[in-house]
N, C-alpha and C positions, 0 to 999 in steps of 0.2 A: 284432650287426646281424641283423635279420630279413630273410630272403630268400624270395621266391616265384619258382619257376622254372616256365615254361610252354613246352612243346615245340610247335612250329608246323610245319605242312607246307603248302606252297603247292599250291593246286588249279587255279590259272590262271596264265598268264604274268604276271609282276609286274615293273613298272618302278619302281625306287626308286633314289635316289642322286643323283649330281651332274648336270652339264649334259648337253648333247646328246652322245650316243654315249659317255657315261661312266656306269659303274655302280659306285658305291661300296659296294654291298651294302646290307644293311639298316641304316638309320641310326636311332639312338635318338631324335633330334630329330623325325623324321617320325612315329614311333610316338607320341611324347608329344603332338605337335600334333593328330593325329587323335583321340587319347583326350580331349584338352581340348575339341575341337569337339563330340564326342558327349556329353560331360559337360554342356557348356553347353546343348545341345539338350534334354536330359532335365531338368536342374536348372531351366532356364528355364520348363519346363512346371510344375514343382512350385512354384517361387517366384513365378511370375506377373510382376507389374510391380515387385516389390521388388528392384531392381537392386543396391542396396547389400548386401543379404543374399546374393544370388547371387555377387557379386564377392568378398565376404568368404570364403564357402565355397570358391570356386575358388582363391583365394590360399592357403588352408590345404591344399588337395589338391595343387595343382600348383606353388605358389610364385608369386612376383611379383618386381618390381624391389626391393621393400622386404623381402620374406620369401624365404628360401631354400627350395627344394623339399624336401619331406620324403623324397624317394626319388630314386634314380638308376636308369637302365636300362642293362643290360649285354647285348650281343648276342654269341652264339657262332654264327658263320655259316660254319664250315669245311666244312659239307656242302651249301652252295649249289651249284646246277648253273646256270652262266651260259653261255648259248649264243645261237644265232641262232633267231629265231622265224620259222617258215614260215607267213606270213599265209594263203596259199592253202589250207593244210591245216586251218585252223580251221573249226569248225562254223558254219553260216550265222548263227545268232544272235550268236555271239561276234564274227564279222566286223563286224556292225553296231555292236556295242559298242566294238570296237577300231579304228574308222576313224581316230581321232586318231593312234593309234600308226602306222598304215599311212602317214599323211601324212609322217612323219618316218622315212625308211628307215634312217637311222643308228642310231636307237634299237632297231630290230628286230634288229640284229646283236649286241646286248648286253643280253639279257633274263634275268631269273631265271626259269628254266623250271619248269613244273609238276612236283611231286614233290620239289622242294628242301626241305630241312629245316633249321631253325635253332632255337635256344633263346633265350628272352627271360628275363632275370633282373631282377626288381625288387628293388633293395637299399634297404631302409628304414632310416632313422635310428633309433637305440635309443629316442629320446623320442617316437616317433610314437604317436598315439592309435589304438587298434584300429579305431574307426569310420572314420577317415581312410584307414587302410591298406586297409580293405574297399572304400572308394569308389575307390581307385586300381585295385585288381584288377577291380572291377566295371566301371570305365570302359574297361579294356582289353577285357573281354568284350563290352561294348556296342559298342565300335568295330569289333571283328572280326565280330560278328554282324550289325550293321546297315550298316556302311560298308565296311570292308576297308582295305587299305593299298596304296599304289602310285599310279601316275599318275591324277590327277583323280578320285579316289574320292569326294570330297565334291561334285563338280560333275556327277555323272551320267555 
């Protein structure tokens, strides 16, 4: 089994996990969802109006109801620092971006704080084609460079 390990360090307060005031840590399903979102954005630009070709490639990279995903995501998050976010101490620009978080005071008590570290392992099936493997890793890079992970990253 081919494994790609990526070490990650949070640079901003991160809200991921379950419902209100619940933090389940870093969840593979959230990471895969953001990767798929940014994959569609870029692949849609490349394929244009050829929806069938885009859907076919997406199924090969991420799986579908008819096809099993060629990879799994494993998270090692024992070094996460979960604590209370002090909204008043955030820089001015960050306060503007974090106004949604401030509306839900319960979430502010249970935040992955900046400086937390975790590892993401992509575990690939032995039969994976190298080009598909590369698309998976590049989709993660694209998601982290253009989007980010956590509360409402795809909605501004």
